[in-house]
N, C-alpha and C positions, 0 to 999 in steps of 0.2 A: 463395491465400487465408486459411490456416490460418498459415502464417510470418507474417502479417503483426494474425493473432491473436493469437499467443504472444507476439509481440512487442505487443503492447497489455494482456496479464496483466503479462508484465515488467515493463512500468514502473510498473503500479500494486503490484509486489511490489518492485520497487528505491525507489521512492518508503517504502513500508511499514518498508524496512529504514531509511531513513535517518531515518522517524521513530523506528525503538527506536534509533537512535546518537544521537540528538540530548536524547534522552530519557534515556538513561545518563552523555552528557555531563551534564545537567541538575542529576542528581544528585550531583555530586561536587562536593565544597568546593572552591573558590577561594579565593584569598586576596587578589587584586586584581578587579575586579570587568570590565576587558576581556581577563582571562585563561579568562573565563567565554564569549565570542567568540573570541576568538582562539588556538583548539587547534585541535593535528590533526579531533580526532573531530567538531568544528562545523564545521570546515571544508569535511574530507571528508562528511558529509551534507550539505553544502547541493547538492559540486557531485555525490553522486546526486542529488537533486532535480532538477540541469542535464540529466543522464542519463535519468531520469525521461521529462521534458519532451520529451528531442528525440525518444525514444524513441513515445513520443504523439502527436509530428507525424508520423513515420516511418509509422505503423501507422492514423494516419487519412488519409493519402495514398489507400488502398486499398479503408478498410474506411465504410460509413454511420456518419455521426455519430449515427446513431438508436443506435444499437450499444452507443456508451461509457457510459450511464449502468450497463450490463449489467456491461461488464468492471471498471469505475472502484468498484460494490460487491463487489467481489469482494475489494476493500482492507478491508470491514472485516472479512471472515473472517480474512486472513491479518494483523490486526493481532492479532486475540484470537492467533492460535498462535504467533506470534514474542513475545507479552509471555510466553506461558506458560514458553515457551524461555530468555527473556532475561534477561525479568525478573520470571521464578517467580509472575507472577501466575495465580488460580487460575480455572478454567474453570469458572464455574456452569452451575447449570440455565437459568439468564434467558440468558447468551449463547449455549449450543447452539440454543434455542429460535430465540433471534433468529438465530442460525447458520443454523437448517434457514428461517426465513421467507426470506431473502435466497436463499438456494437455489431455495426453489421459486418466490419470484418471477422467478430467473432462467431457470429452468426453462419455468416460463409466459410472461414475452415471447422465451424463443428457439423456440417451438412457439404459436405461435400459433392462437387456433381459426379457422376458419373462411378 
């Protein structure tokens, strides 16, 4: 069961990495419009989206669908961390508060009362 949960979290992380790659590719200037869509970074990012989807399907074969919102919410945390390192975005107090709320929600969702 833990293996499938790790696969699910990995699928979210892979999707977030592909989003960062797409963002970095979108920030580059291109001399032709089609080069913005047909370059290694963009094609690789979309390939990662496919890998992420396959991982999600594998995870959902053994995990209940009701857990999906919990691990998908981790993507918000991953994006903040990845953006800090690769896009040099600042982590503000507001983002930290948002992360804390997400983590609190995951904890509450994981250990329901009663």
